[in-house]
N, C-alpha and C positions, 0 to 999 in steps of 0.2 A: 503494498499499499504506499503511494507517496503523498505525503501532505508536506506543507510549507510552516515551518514555525518562525516567528518573529523574521520573517523575509529569508529563512535558510531552508531551501527544500531538501526533505529528508525520505528515506526509503525507510518504511518501518517493516519488520516482520517479527510474527510471535513463535517462540520455540519452547521446547521444555528446558529450559534454562532456568537457573537459580537465579540470577544475576542479569543487569542490562549491559548490554554492550555496545560500544560506537567504535565504527571503522569509518574511512573514506573509501570508497569504492575505487580501486586501482585503473579500473577502464574508463570510468565517467566522471571520477572526482567529488561525487557525490556522498553526502554525510548518511550512513545507513545505521538504524538502531536496531539490534535483536534484543527484543523483550520477553520476560516470561509468559506463559500464554494467562490470560486473564488481567494482566497489567493493565490499568487505565489510562487513556490517553492523556490525561492531566498530570500523569507520573513522568511520561516519556518527555510531554513538553516541558516540565522542570526539569528534565535531564539534559536535556537539549541547551537549554537556556544555561543552565550552569555551565557546560561545556562550549559555549559559544566561541569563546577566546581560542580555545585548541581547534576548534572546527576551521575558524576561518585561517588560522596559522597552516593549517595541514592542506588546505583549500587552496591558500596562496602557493605552497611548495610544490602542489600537483600542476598549478595553472603554469609556473616557472618552467617545471621538469617538463611538460607538454610543449610549450615554446622553445625550449633547447633541443628538445627532439625533431623538433618541425625543422627548426636550423640547421639541424646536422643532416638531416635527411636532404635538404636541399644542397648543403655544401657536396654531399655523398652524391647525389644525382649530377652535377655540375661536373665533379672530380671524374668520374665514370666516363661521362662524353668524351672530356679531354684525352683519358686512358684508352677509350676506344678508338678514338681519333689516332693516337698515337700506334696502336697494335695494326690498326687497318692501314696506314702508311705503311707500318714496316713490313707487313706482311705482302702488301701490294709491289714492295721494291725487291723481297725477295722471293716470293713464289715463282715469277717469270725466269728468274737465274736457276732455280732448281727444276723448272718443266723444260729448260732448254738441254739441262745437263742430264736428264733424265729421259727427255722424249715422252715424256707423260703429260698431260693437259687436263686439268679440272676445268668443270664448266661455271664455277665459280666458290667463293667462299664468303662463308659470315663467321661473325664471332660470339658468342655467347657465355652466359654466366654459368661456367659447368662446374662443379662442384668435385667430381671426381676422375676427370678426363681432362689431359692437355689437347686433346684434338678427337676427330672422328671424320669418318667418308663414309657417304653413301655411293657404293659402285655401280649401283645401278643408274643414278644420274649423275656421276663426277663431283658432285657438291663436297666440299671440305666444310667442316667447322673447326674453331680454334678458341678454345677457353681464354675470355679476358684474362686470366691469372698469368697467362703469358707474358703481359705487358711487363711484370715485374722480374722477368728472369732475363738471364745473360742473352745477347745474341744468338750465339751460338746453340742454346736452348731451341732457340725458336726455328732456327734453321734446320734442326735436326727433328722437330714435330712437324715442320711442312715436308721434310723429304719422307718421315715415318707414312705420313698421310697419302702424299702421291704415291708410295710404295704400294698402298692397299688398292690404287687404280691396275697395279701390275701384279698384285699376288693378295686376295682377301685374307687370309690369315698369317698368323705368325710362324708359319712354316720354316723349314731350312732353305727353300725358296726365297722366301721374303729377306730372311736374314743375308743371306746371300746378295739379294739385291741392296740393301744397306750397307755392306761390305765394300762392296764395287764402288758405290757413289760417297760414302762416309765411313772410311774406315776406322776411325774414332769413335763410331756412333755410341758403344758400349759404354764408354767414359761419360760421354754428353750425359745419356739417359740416366746414369747415377746420380749426375747433378742435378737433374730433375726431381729424385727421390727422395 
């Protein structure tokens, strides 16, 4: 049940408690009171009035925290755009070099925020995807991932033929892969 007590919106619920409890909802910043079943509304109102300073202080903290989170999210979005642009330019520079060296050509590439992979390849469409996290890796690691995903156009699995292809074009690929791990 929602009520307004002296201008303060309060969510009231009755439970099998001995005592009355007050907290600020972490998702909405609303004052919430849990009262014992049968507690009269006048008792709840007195309780809220007595705790008014605490409620206002906590709600102020909540609003400030929410504002900080929003500002941080805006900064993160702006930074992601810049990081994404940087990585897109780096891959656009390196991909043609490796396509020429290997004789393999992809139909295009995209950058995604992948949590568990550095890249992936769709062998049917020839499209490559690269993790946004590559932006923070050394250039040689980015080159390795580009070659690795291009190699899947030659051999879809990670078998001996795939590894021989990597050996031919980047003999030090195993050391570079270790850096990524």
